[in-house]
Rosetta silent file (secondary structure, phi, psi, omega in degrees, C-alpha in Angstrom):
SEQUENCE: MTHNPVETPAKTPVTLLGLGAMGAALGRAWLAAGHPLTVWNRTAARAEALAAEGATVAATAAEAVAANRLVVVCLLDDASVEQALADAELTGKDVVNLVTGTPAQARSRAAWAAERGARYLDGGIMAVPPMIGVPAAGPYVFYSGSAALFDEHRTTLAAPADTRYVGEDAGHAALHDVALLSAMYGMFAGLTHAFALIRDETVAPTDLAPLITDWLTTMTAAVPDTARRLESGDYTTGVVSNLAMQAAGRHTLLGTAQEQGVSPELLTPLFHLMQRRLATGSPDEDLTGLVDLLRQGDR
SCORE:     score description
SCORE:     0.000 S_00000001
   1 L     0.000  134.784 -179.072  -16.720  -16.459   30.148 S_00000001
   2 L   -92.810  131.379  175.166  -14.356  -13.543   30.875 S_00000001
   3 L  -105.808  128.533  177.817  -15.812  -10.484   32.616 S_00000001
   4 L   -82.363  128.290  179.886  -14.078   -7.155   32.064 S_00000001
   5 L   -62.434  146.679  175.517  -13.933   -5.123   35.264 S_00000001
   6 L   -74.657  125.408  179.838  -15.922   -1.947   35.297 S_00000001
   7 L   -84.639  134.343 -179.559  -13.551    1.048   35.105 S_00000001
   8 L   -87.216  124.664  176.468  -14.245    3.897   37.476 S_00000001
   9 L   -52.287  136.383  174.410  -14.031    7.290   35.634 S_00000001
  10 L   -64.587  138.528  178.884  -10.924    9.252   36.650 S_00000001
  11 L   -78.709  142.957  177.576  -11.627   12.223   38.908 S_00000001
  12 L   -61.855  122.035  174.700  -10.731   15.636   37.524 S_00000001
  13 L   -64.927  149.229 -178.127   -7.452   16.907   38.978 S_00000001
  14 E  -131.418  139.728  169.042   -7.764   20.265   40.709 S_00000001
  15 E  -105.299  129.610 -177.737   -5.272   23.039   41.449 S_00000001
  16 E  -122.022  121.300  178.973   -6.081   25.073   44.568 S_00000001
  17 E  -106.643  117.844  177.591   -4.387   28.379   45.295 S_00000001
  18 L   108.479  119.253 -175.857   -4.927   29.657   48.848 S_00000001
  19 L  -129.167   42.664  171.636   -5.131   27.523   52.023 S_00000001
  20 L   -71.447 -162.481 -176.893   -6.792   29.772   54.601 S_00000001
  21 H   -61.118  -41.752 -176.553   -9.722   28.313   56.592 S_00000001
  22 H   -75.488  -44.848 -177.001  -12.029   28.167   53.533 S_00000001
  23 H   -63.364  -39.418 -179.381   -9.332   27.043   51.025 S_00000001
  24 H   -65.569  -33.945 -178.936   -8.165   24.256   53.376 S_00000001
  25 H   -68.190  -42.678  176.952  -11.778   23.070   53.793 S_00000001
  26 H   -58.213  -48.553 -177.875  -12.300   23.021   49.984 S_00000001
  27 H   -56.144  -50.823 -177.366   -9.032   21.107   49.578 S_00000001
  28 H   -60.526  -37.946 -179.920  -10.002   18.448   52.110 S_00000001
  29 H   -63.516  -42.200 -179.400  -13.364   18.036   50.399 S_00000001
  30 H   -71.185  -39.473  173.278  -11.775   17.447   46.975 S_00000001
  31 H   -59.609  -46.260 -179.269   -9.312   14.965   48.473 S_00000001
  32 H   -63.544  -28.401 -178.163  -12.070   13.118   50.198 S_00000001
  33 L   -91.387    2.436  170.861  -14.034   12.856   46.962 S_00000001
  34 L    93.216   14.915  177.093  -10.959   11.292   45.245 S_00000001
  35 L   -89.342  128.171  172.390   -9.689   14.217   43.148 S_00000001
  36 L   -56.887  134.191 -173.957   -5.997   14.620   42.662 S_00000001
  37 E  -129.804  127.945  171.427   -5.089   17.918   44.243 S_00000001
  38 E  -112.021  130.063 -175.849   -2.153   20.281   43.753 S_00000001
  39 E  -123.238  151.825  174.170   -1.997   23.100   46.245 S_00000001
  40 E  -143.146  141.342  174.453   -0.055   26.353   46.767 S_00000001
  41 L  -146.745  137.813 -176.953   -0.105   28.822   49.593 S_00000001
  42 L   -53.238  -42.449  176.241    2.089   31.881   50.149 S_00000001
  43 L   -92.565  102.884 -168.010    2.830   30.593   53.645 S_00000001
  44 H   -62.179  -27.452 -173.868    4.101   27.064   52.762 S_00000001
  45 H   -67.207  -19.114  175.522    3.552   25.633   56.221 S_00000001
  46 H   -65.124  -19.582 -176.373   -0.176   25.780   55.684 S_00000001
  47 H   -82.670  -15.586 -170.840    0.101   23.211   53.014 S_00000001
  48 H   -59.653  -41.764 -176.120    1.560   20.572   55.327 S_00000001
  49 H   -67.372  -39.468  175.295   -1.765   19.226   56.627 S_00000001
  50 H   -72.404  -28.644  173.751   -3.201   18.675   53.117 S_00000001
  51 H   -63.604  -40.407  177.827    0.077   17.151   51.992 S_00000001
  52 H   -63.715  -25.882  178.235   -0.235   14.625   54.657 S_00000001
  53 L   -92.215    2.576  172.098   -3.735   13.789   53.270 S_00000001
  54 L   117.492    5.033  177.667   -2.351   13.268   49.762 S_00000001
  55 L   -77.211  149.145  175.488   -2.107   16.666   48.151 S_00000001
  56 E   -91.553  128.329 -179.025    0.816   17.599   45.965 S_00000001
  57 E  -101.556  126.224  179.190    2.424   20.925   47.122 S_00000001
  58 L   -89.445  145.715  176.499    3.731   23.300   44.444 S_00000001
  59 L   -73.658  -30.748 -176.610    6.622   25.622   45.263 S_00000001
  60 L  -136.947  158.413  178.028    5.072   28.585   43.274 S_00000001
  61 H   -63.826  -35.654  177.129    1.634   29.515   42.137 S_00000001
  62 H   -62.903  -43.496  178.269    2.833   29.282   38.480 S_00000001
  63 H   -57.826  -49.501 -178.903    3.988   25.698   39.173 S_00000001
  64 H   -56.826  -45.888  176.588    0.596   24.870   40.668 S_00000001
  65 H   -57.295  -43.358 -176.558   -1.221   26.329   37.725 S_00000001
  66 H   -66.404  -21.245 -174.899    0.832   24.431   35.237 S_00000001
  67 H   -69.091  -34.549 -173.253   -0.064   21.132   36.954 S_00000001
  68 L  -141.181  152.103  176.039   -3.817   21.074   36.066 S_00000001
  69 L   -69.240  -42.828 -179.069   -6.307   22.560   33.678 S_00000001
  70 E   -86.669  120.213 -175.203   -8.846   23.416   36.475 S_00000001
  71 E  -124.471  119.243  177.192   -7.430   26.130   38.764 S_00000001
  72 E  -109.986  132.620 -175.792   -9.495   27.250   41.719 S_00000001
  73 E  -111.444  125.921  179.905   -8.422   30.413   43.520 S_00000001
  74 L  -138.613   68.532 -179.741   -9.360   31.110   47.140 S_00000001
  75 L   -99.445 -169.825 -176.565   -7.138   34.028   48.231 S_00000001
  76 L   -69.655  -50.063 -172.092   -7.653   37.122   50.339 S_00000001
  77 L  -157.188  177.480 -175.774   -8.838   39.625   47.742 S_00000001
  78 H   -60.915  -40.145 -179.511   -8.923   40.556   44.102 S_00000001
  79 H   -63.113  -38.862 -177.440   -5.405   42.166   44.166 S_00000001
  80 H   -67.452  -24.514  178.339   -3.900   38.897   45.575 S_00000001
  81 H   -65.646  -51.126 -179.442   -5.414   37.054   42.676 S_00000001
  82 H   -64.820  -39.078  179.560   -3.557   39.162   40.108 S_00000001
  83 H   -67.085  -41.299 -178.527   -0.404   39.036   42.151 S_00000001
  84 H   -69.095  -36.152 -176.378   -0.441   35.219   42.558 S_00000001
  85 H   -92.645    4.044 -174.037   -1.202   34.615   38.928 S_00000001
  86 L   -54.503  -41.351 -175.109    1.161   37.266   37.469 S_00000001
  87 L   -99.754    5.807 -177.310    3.811   34.663   36.385 S_00000001
  88 L   -86.226  140.863  178.029    1.391   31.897   35.585 S_00000001
  89 L   -85.524  108.816 -177.617    0.709   30.623   32.029 S_00000001
  90 L   -96.500   -8.563  179.250   -3.167   30.736   31.726 S_00000001
  91 L   -53.536  123.995 -177.797   -3.650   29.838   28.161 S_00000001
  92 L    79.184    6.005 -176.799   -6.116   26.941   27.969 S_00000001
  93 L   -90.433  155.562  171.449   -6.761   26.965   31.771 S_00000001
  94 E  -109.695  105.738 -174.786  -10.130   27.031   33.472 S_00000001
  95 E  -100.443  121.297  178.106   -9.918   29.568   36.282 S_00000001
  96 E  -111.323  106.934 -175.053  -12.544   29.458   39.044 S_00000001
  97 E   -95.118  111.325 -175.366  -12.231   32.481   41.315 S_00000001
  98 L  -105.539   17.193  178.628  -13.792   32.017   44.738 S_00000001
  99 L   -74.983  136.062  177.499  -12.414   35.266   46.241 S_00000001
 100 L   -71.885  122.581 -177.960  -15.104   37.419   47.769 S_00000001
 101 L  -150.203 -172.493  179.659  -15.381   40.576   45.644 S_00000001
 102 L   -92.822  160.716  176.629  -17.613   43.090   43.962 S_00000001
 103 H   -59.710  -36.214 -178.865  -19.555   42.400   40.685 S_00000001
 104 H   -69.959  -36.295  176.200  -17.312   44.976   38.899 S_00000001
 105 H   -64.499  -37.195 -178.852  -14.142   43.197   40.125 S_00000001
 106 H   -64.125  -48.538 -179.099  -15.523   39.871   38.864 S_00000001
 107 H   -64.446  -36.874  177.113  -16.237   41.306   35.412 S_00000001
 108 H   -68.172  -37.112  175.940  -12.851   42.928   35.227 S_00000001
 109 H   -67.398  -38.013  174.045  -11.184   39.691   36.323 S_00000001
 110 H   -63.413  -39.771  176.210  -13.095   37.797   33.661 S_00000001
 111 H   -61.362  -45.269 -176.533  -11.901   40.148   30.975 S_00000001
 112 H   -59.453  -45.714 -178.618   -8.348   39.858   32.369 S_00000001
 113 H   -64.674  -43.143 -179.761   -8.535   36.013   32.242 S_00000001
 114 H   -61.781  -41.512 -179.777   -9.903   36.073   28.633 S_00000001
 115 H   -65.078  -22.302  177.186   -7.025   38.252   27.517 S_00000001
 116 L   -97.197   10.915  171.837   -4.687   35.627   28.889 S_00000001
 117 L    85.676   17.688 -179.270   -6.397   32.784   27.053 S_00000001
 118 L  -109.954  148.640  164.456   -8.352   31.304   30.021 S_00000001
 119 E   -79.337  151.236 -172.306  -11.970   30.515   30.582 S_00000001
 120 E  -134.711  141.299  174.660  -13.346   32.143   33.732 S_00000001
 121 E  -138.410  136.056 -179.112  -15.920   31.472   36.331 S_00000001
 122 E  -107.994  151.835 -177.592  -16.546   33.606   39.447 S_00000001
 123 E  -139.106  149.248  177.423  -18.041   32.173   42.651 S_00000001
 124 E  -125.722  111.918 -174.707  -19.717   33.410   45.733 S_00000001
 125 E   -83.043  118.282  178.389  -19.564   30.911   48.694 S_00000001
 126 E  -103.090   72.339 -179.674  -22.688   30.724   50.808 S_00000001
 127 L  -173.244  165.953  170.930  -21.200   28.769   53.650 S_00000001
 128 L  -107.953  159.411 -174.826  -18.585   28.889   56.462 S_00000001
 129 H   -50.402  -43.131  179.422  -15.630   26.507   56.444 S_00000001
 130 H   -59.251  -20.314 -177.079  -17.187   23.882   58.769 S_00000001
 131 H   -82.286  -23.375 -178.486  -20.100   23.513   56.317 S_00000001
 132 L   -62.873  129.514  179.745  -17.864   22.585   53.376 S_00000001
 133 L    82.417    7.937  178.665  -18.009   18.900   52.406 S_00000001
 134 L  -119.242   82.381 -178.452  -21.101   18.439   54.631 S_00000001
 135 H   -49.902  -40.521 -178.789  -24.127   18.253   52.319 S_00000001
 136 H   -59.840  -21.603  179.380  -26.487   18.085   55.214 S_00000001
 137 H   -79.100  -12.040  179.682  -25.326   21.526   56.330 S_00000001
 138 L    83.132   19.918  179.714  -26.581   23.060   53.120 S_00000001
 139 L   -66.095  146.352  169.203  -23.454   24.729   51.666 S_00000001
 140 E  -154.188  166.739 -178.998  -23.617   26.010   48.148 S_00000001
 141 E  -129.725  131.995  170.530  -21.778   28.290   45.797 S_00000001
 142 E   -77.201  138.483  174.083  -23.078   30.832   43.321 S_00000001
 143 E  -130.368  141.595  177.258  -21.288   30.624   40.035 S_00000001
 144 E  -148.684  153.460 -172.941  -21.371   32.996   37.048 S_00000001
 145 E   123.636 -142.959 -178.311  -19.298   33.317   33.871 S_00000001
 146 L   -56.262  114.448  177.582  -18.427   30.714   31.328 S_00000001
 147 H   -68.733  -38.526  176.958  -21.353   28.357   30.947 S_00000001
 148 H   -62.053  -41.124  177.478  -19.138   25.870   29.084 S_00000001
 149 H   -63.986  -47.149 -179.436  -16.637   25.817   31.956 S_00000001
 150 H   -63.637  -40.484 -179.981  -19.401   25.324   34.525 S_00000001
 151 H   -65.134  -39.169 -174.082  -21.097   22.521   32.540 S_00000001
 152 H   -71.037  -35.764 -173.301  -17.836   20.748   32.088 S_00000001
 153 H  -109.937    8.314 -177.080  -16.722   20.969   35.748 S_00000001
 154 H   -49.122  -48.752 -175.148  -20.101   20.982   37.530 S_00000001
 155 H   -60.772  -45.488 -177.889  -19.527   17.562   39.180 S_00000001
 156 H   -65.152  -44.950  178.826  -16.058   18.511   40.430 S_00000001
 157 H   -64.649  -24.989 -179.449  -17.210   21.832   41.730 S_00000001
 158 L   -78.454  -10.233 -177.250  -20.085   20.157   43.541 S_00000001
 159 L   -59.372  -50.815  179.030  -17.752   17.992   45.654 S_00000001
 160 L   -81.285  -25.298 -175.776  -17.253   20.597   48.427 S_00000001
 161 L  -164.015  153.307  179.323  -20.680   22.389   48.138 S_00000001
 162 E   -62.861  158.904 -174.074  -23.687   22.386   45.947 S_00000001
 163 E  -119.005  144.570  178.846  -23.573   24.624   42.916 S_00000001
 164 E  -137.386  105.920  178.774  -26.005   27.331   41.662 S_00000001
 165 E   -85.982  129.375 -171.396  -25.261   28.841   38.305 S_00000001
 166 L  -123.291   27.249  168.132  -26.690   32.300   37.917 S_00000001
 167 L   119.831  167.111 -176.051  -25.674   33.334   34.442 S_00000001
 168 L   -79.227  -17.725  172.886  -22.900   34.252   31.973 S_00000001
 169 L   -65.827  112.504 -172.958  -22.437   37.729   33.405 S_00000001
 170 L   -61.858  -18.539 -176.690  -19.373   37.141   35.527 S_00000001
 171 L   -85.385   -7.945 -170.964  -20.533   39.698   38.115 S_00000001
 172 H   -75.348  -28.000  176.855  -23.799   37.949   39.015 S_00000001
 173 H   -65.396  -47.985  177.737  -22.357   35.477   41.510 S_00000001
 174 H   -62.424  -35.379  179.752  -20.855   38.313   43.534 S_00000001
 175 H   -66.357  -42.055 -179.764  -24.127   40.254   43.165 S_00000001
 176 H   -68.531  -41.486  178.753  -26.222   37.366   44.499 S_00000001
 177 H   -53.896  -54.901 -174.406  -23.653   36.780   47.305 S_00000001
 178 H   -71.617  -31.221  172.477  -23.763   40.370   48.475 S_00000001
 179 H   -58.799  -49.388 -178.860  -27.541   40.644   48.149 S_00000001
 180 H   -63.833  -44.242 -176.607  -28.019   37.672   50.458 S_00000001
 181 H   -67.686  -36.275  174.662  -25.365   38.873   52.940 S_00000001
 182 H   -56.231  -47.258  177.165  -27.005   42.342   52.903 S_00000001
 183 H   -62.738  -40.043  176.758  -30.329   40.820   53.885 S_00000001
 184 H   -56.584  -48.225 -176.416  -28.563   38.780   56.530 S_00000001
 185 H   -70.490  -28.872  174.033  -26.946   41.895   58.085 S_00000001
 186 H   -59.662  -45.820  177.532  -30.327   43.670   58.013 S_00000001
 187 H   -62.964  -39.948  177.121  -31.634   40.813   60.111 S_00000001
 188 H   -64.395  -32.625  172.251  -28.685   41.013   62.458 S_00000001
 189 H   -58.723  -46.260  175.436  -29.366   44.688   62.951 S_00000001
 190 H   -64.039  -41.788  173.718  -32.869   43.847   64.093 S_00000001
 191 H   -56.017  -46.365  176.884  -31.614   41.081   66.320 S_00000001
 192 H   -54.070  -49.112 -175.538  -29.097   43.464   67.888 S_00000001
 193 H   -67.875  -47.000 -176.880  -31.699   46.050   68.649 S_00000001
 194 H   -55.913  -48.418 -176.627  -34.214   43.496   69.995 S_00000001
 195 H   -72.604  -28.610  174.447  -31.806   41.956   72.490 S_00000001
 196 H   -60.713  -37.035 -177.473  -30.590   45.442   73.530 S_00000001
 197 H   -62.912  -30.911 -175.616  -34.084   46.359   74.503 S_00000001
 198 H  -101.874   -1.154 -168.767  -34.290   43.525   77.111 S_00000001
 199 L   -54.107  -40.175 -173.290  -30.638   43.663   78.205 S_00000001
 200 L  -102.685   11.346 -176.899  -31.386   45.347   81.567 S_00000001
 201 L  -103.925  174.563  177.516  -34.722   43.666   82.141 S_00000001
 202 L   -83.322    6.012  177.935  -35.710   40.347   83.818 S_00000001
 203 L   -79.548  123.038 -177.142  -36.548   38.893   80.378 S_00000001
 204 L   -81.363  133.806  178.808  -34.049   36.124   79.663 S_00000001
 205 H   -54.283  -33.978  178.562  -32.520   36.267   76.205 S_00000001
 206 H   -74.009  -16.000  171.785  -33.025   32.554   75.838 S_00000001
 207 H   -80.093  -34.723 -179.944  -36.716   33.044   76.463 S_00000001
 208 H   -73.235  -33.426 -172.541  -36.987   35.771   73.832 S_00000001
 209 H   -52.664  -54.990 -179.090  -34.888   33.905   71.242 S_00000001
 210 H   -60.250  -29.727  176.566  -37.542   31.361   70.102 S_00000001
 211 H   -69.838  -37.244  172.549  -40.184   34.022   69.908 S_00000001
 212 H   -60.801  -46.919 -178.831  -37.873   36.089   67.589 S_00000001
 213 H   -58.446  -46.595 -178.594  -37.200   33.017   65.539 S_00000001
 214 H   -66.129  -40.933 -178.604  -40.895   32.154   65.045 S_00000001
 215 H   -66.019  -44.882 -179.504  -41.724   35.788   64.282 S_00000001
 216 H   -69.231  -31.250  177.157  -38.964   36.233   61.643 S_00000001
 217 H   -66.084  -42.889  178.412  -39.875   32.938   60.090 S_00000001
 218 H   -63.607  -38.619 -177.992  -43.422   34.125   59.671 S_00000001
 219 H   -69.339  -13.273  176.868  -42.280   37.482   58.258 S_00000001
 220 L   -63.912  -13.524  175.368  -40.300   35.776   55.503 S_00000001
 221 L   -61.770  -20.988  176.882  -43.532   35.713   53.595 S_00000001
 222 H   -65.131  -25.248 -174.250  -42.684   39.351   52.775 S_00000001
 223 H   -66.096  -58.780  177.808  -39.764   38.203   50.610 S_00000001
 224 H   -63.140  -33.069  179.750  -41.688   36.580   47.672 S_00000001
 225 H   -65.588  -41.146  175.694  -44.443   39.234   48.045 S_00000001
 226 H   -64.885  -40.121  179.530  -42.003   42.042   47.637 S_00000001
 227 H   -62.369  -43.250  177.143  -40.438   40.317   44.606 S_00000001
 228 H   -61.723  -43.236 -176.201  -43.847   39.954   42.954 S_00000001
 229 H   -65.430  -41.291 -177.234  -44.723   43.589   43.592 S_00000001
 230 H   -64.968  -37.453  178.346  -41.366   44.777   42.084 S_00000001
 231 H   -70.754  -39.170 -175.943  -42.049   42.744   38.958 S_00000001
 232 H   -85.779  -24.347 -173.261  -45.654   43.820   38.565 S_00000001
 233 L    79.199    6.296 -178.738  -45.239   47.421   39.670 S_00000001
 234 L  -101.130  106.313 -176.348  -48.307   47.160   41.872 S_00000001
 235 L  -103.494    7.077 -175.830  -47.375   48.247   45.375 S_00000001
 236 L  -121.782  -27.231 -174.819  -50.916   48.710   46.823 S_00000001
 237 L   -67.507  131.802  176.725  -53.165   45.782   45.977 S_00000001
 238 L    74.021   15.136 -178.473  -53.716   43.509   48.968 S_00000001
 239 L   -75.297  126.611  178.519  -51.664   45.690   51.298 S_00000001
 240 L   -93.565  -49.032  178.410  -52.497   44.998   54.940 S_00000001
 241 L  -109.521   97.190 -174.993  -50.020   47.238   56.820 S_00000001
 242 L   -79.954  172.302 -175.613  -49.563   50.280   54.607 S_00000001
 243 H   -57.739  -44.257 -175.347  -46.708   52.705   54.611 S_00000001
 244 H   -61.444  -40.100 -176.101  -48.626   55.461   56.460 S_00000001
 245 H   -69.562  -42.674 -179.647  -49.486   53.112   59.337 S_00000001
 246 H   -62.985  -42.531 -179.864  -45.976   51.693   59.593 S_00000001
 247 H   -65.888  -36.567  177.046  -44.426   55.124   59.554 S_00000001
 248 H   -64.206  -35.342 -174.834  -46.812   56.262   62.300 S_00000001
 249 L   -72.123   -8.154 -179.657  -45.794   53.276   64.410 S_00000001
 250 H   -59.230  -30.826 -179.380  -42.194   54.472   64.476 S_00000001
 251 H   -66.638  -33.939  175.056  -42.882   56.658   67.481 S_00000001
 252 H   -65.443  -44.211 -176.132  -43.674   53.582   69.684 S_00000001
 253 H   -70.181  -37.809 -179.100  -40.502   51.841   68.619 S_00000001
 254 H   -75.736  -32.878  177.312  -38.300   54.909   68.995 S_00000001
 255 H   -65.817  -44.064  178.087  -40.027   55.823   72.331 S_00000001
 256 H   -60.320  -43.459  178.014  -39.468   52.362   73.668 S_00000001
 257 H   -60.768  -40.639 -178.073  -35.786   52.502   72.724 S_00000001
 258 H   -66.241  -43.160 -179.667  -35.425   55.839   74.552 S_00000001
 259 H   -60.442  -39.114 -176.045  -37.143   54.416   77.634 S_00000001
 260 L   -85.294   -0.069 -177.778  -34.872   51.395   77.634 S_00000001
 261 L    66.729   35.642  178.239  -31.723   53.499   77.136 S_00000001
 262 L  -110.911  135.562  179.502  -31.065   51.984   73.734 S_00000001
 263 L   -65.165  137.054  178.216  -29.591   53.835   70.800 S_00000001
 264 L   -88.567   11.169 -167.104  -32.079   54.003   67.821 S_00000001
 265 L   -65.911  -19.286  178.801  -29.267   54.155   65.279 S_00000001
 266 L   -85.796  -16.994  177.976  -30.055   50.788   63.771 S_00000001
 267 L   -97.974  -34.186 -170.402  -33.728   51.712   63.198 S_00000001
 268 H   -58.109  -37.595 -178.526  -33.685   55.383   62.230 S_00000001
 269 H   -61.272  -36.791  178.722  -32.327   54.920   58.709 S_00000001
 270 H   -70.634  -38.977 -178.983  -35.344   52.754   57.713 S_00000001
 271 H   -71.192  -30.553  174.436  -37.793   55.147   59.322 S_00000001
 272 H   -64.217  -40.859  179.828  -36.158   58.086   57.462 S_00000001
 273 H   -64.146  -41.443  179.596  -36.752   56.209   54.149 S_00000001
 274 H   -59.490  -42.920 -179.204  -40.342   55.635   55.107 S_00000001
 275 H   -68.049  -39.583  177.465  -40.870   59.352   55.660 S_00000001
 276 H   -62.314  -39.962 -178.666  -39.221   60.254   52.374 S_00000001
 277 H   -69.538  -41.495  179.109  -41.445   57.731   50.528 S_00000001
 278 H   -57.825  -38.019 -175.803  -44.539   59.148   52.298 S_00000001
 279 L   -65.423  -16.472  177.939  -43.532   62.657   51.019 S_00000001
 280 L   -88.957    6.610 -179.639  -43.896   61.373   47.484 S_00000001
 281 L    77.629   48.878 -179.309  -47.642   60.624   48.141 S_00000001
 282 L  -123.567   45.219 -174.655  -47.495   56.913   48.574 S_00000001
 283 L   -64.629  -23.486 -172.690  -49.384   56.214   51.845 S_00000001
 284 L   -93.090   -2.782  177.418  -51.301   53.195   50.638 S_00000001
 285 L   -74.425  169.280  164.060  -48.155   51.166   49.455 S_00000001
 286 L   -90.845 -153.429 -176.768  -46.354   48.597   51.565 S_00000001
 287 L   -90.091    3.938 -178.373  -42.590   49.032   51.964 S_00000001
 288 L   -54.941  -40.278 -174.449  -41.745   47.887   48.387 S_00000001
 289 H   -62.693  -15.666  178.272  -41.411   51.475   47.221 S_00000001
 290 H   -64.343  -35.873  177.882  -38.372   51.862   49.515 S_00000001
 291 H   -54.127  -45.480 -177.344  -36.462   49.767   47.006 S_00000001
 292 H   -72.117  -32.411  178.787  -37.002   52.297   44.305 S_00000001
 293 H   -64.311  -40.793  175.420  -36.178   55.144   46.688 S_00000001
 294 H   -60.195  -44.227 -175.611  -32.748   53.549   47.436 S_00000001
 295 H   -66.734  -28.678 -177.950  -32.115   53.147   43.668 S_00000001
 296 H   -70.034  -22.313 -179.562  -32.842   56.790   42.998 S_00000001
 297 L    66.738   18.625 -177.670  -29.885   57.745   45.167 S_00000001
 298 L   -79.649  104.379 -173.949  -31.815   60.775   46.358 S_00000001
 299 L   -99.065    0.000    0.000  -30.152   61.750   49.672 S_00000001
């Protein structure tokens, strides 16, 4: 009896434009997963390492785009995307833009791609280069735009990092990206202030660090609670530490900063918001109402 060998499905070829730290990491991950890879970078020398690993190097961005249907862009900014693709034929191409940008830029770029005959997907990378291609590190990418493009290339896109599709509005990947980064920088502001308070004391930063970690982990319960309150519109039921109490506590935090010779500039904006919300007659709320205050744009 003759047995026919099982054929392994061919891996989708990928074109990658941009070989900075993130682009190079993406390229290595696709090569490691067995995807034929064509690359282009404005500084040609940066392509040498990936060429040694099996990538095909194109002389121009237009040549790289012509090589494959799936085109991934990982350049400096939105302007560099338009410049790199100015001479490329995009009709019938699937363009995945991983450049960090704003929601408005993503929507504009999606319309620009559609006018040139391409399907478009925008991405927000939630990882740093060393995490790419390392599933245990937890990297993922937000994607938004063409659902058909995402469904077709989901497996290929997941080779470097996990995928999270957040809708057909091309701006939503960037919106999710910036929302998470904004929360992160708020945390960094608190960490910066906390460590500044002990900088001239005999308290070791390495002793304080696990206490901060445990405390912040406990406080993450506020995230889903705030989300539920925003959806229900109920800012007062079950509140333990109301706005009036938290606003009153600012004197202790600001007084301690003054005693320790630490600038309060990272804390005062939040306290100003609390005071403004109190002025609207909302002492029994938690801090959820500050979200609406920011949206009102009332300065």
